[in-house]
C-alpha positions in Angstrom: -16.7 3.3 1.6 -15.1 5.1 4.5 -11.9 6.8 3.3 -10.1 6.5 6.6 -10.8 2.8 6.8 -9.6 2.4 3.2 -6.4 4.2 3.9 -5.8 2.1 7.0 -6.5 -1.1 5.0 -4.0 0.0 2.3 -1.3 0.8 4.9 -1.8 -2.5 6.6 -1.8 -4.5 3.3 1.1 -2.7 1.6 2.9 -1.2 4.6 6.0 -3.3 4.3 6.5 -1.9 0.8 6.5 1.7 1.7 8.9 3.9 -0.3 11.7 5.1 2.1 12.4 8.6 0.9 12.8 12.1 2.4 11.8 15.1 0.4 13.0 18.6 1.2 11.2 21.8 0.3 12.8 25.0 -0.8 13.2 26.0 2.9 14.9 22.8 3.8 12.0 21.3 5.7 12.0 17.5 5.5 8.9 15.5 4.5 8.7 11.7 4.7 5.7 10.5 2.8 4.2 7.2 4.0 1.5 7.0 1.4 3.8 5.8 -1.4 4.3 2.1 -2.0 6.6 0.2 -4.3 4.2 -2.4 -5.8 3.8 -3.7 -9.4 0.7 -2.3 -11.2 -0.7 -5.8 -11.7 -0.7 -6.3 -7.9 -2.4 -3.0 -7.3 -5.1 -4.0 -9.8 -5.5 -7.4 -8.1 -5.8 -5.7 -4.7 -8.5 -3.3 -6.0 -10.5 -6.3 -7.2 -10.2 -7.9 -3.7 -11.1 -4.6 -2.0 -14.2 -4.2 -4.1 -15.5 -7.7 -3.5 -14.5 -7.7 0.2 -12.0 -10.6 -0.1 -8.9 -8.5 0.7 -9.1 -9.7 4.4 -8.3 -13.2 3.1 -5.0 -12.2 1.6 -1.7 -10.6 2.4 1.0 -9.0 0.2 4.4 -10.8 0.0 6.8 -7.9 -0.7 9.7 -10.2 -1.3 8.0 -12.1 -4.1 5.8 -9.1 -5.0 2.6 -11.2 -5.1 -0.6 -11.4 -3.2 -1.0 -14.7 -1.3 -3.8 -16.3 0.7 -3.6 -16.2 4.4 
């Protein structure tokens, strides 16, 4: 599996659930991580299953209801 494609897939799938946070280091430099998502563990496990069997393209994540739904 191509790591860049996997990362893009995860960002596209869970992007609307990205944690909105700024982190400052000891020198005051600000970092805004975009790789952290607020998603229930059960949804992550379900997404992993869909990624492994290739069906993830048939689904989308509904961040309001916190569930995976068919397209």
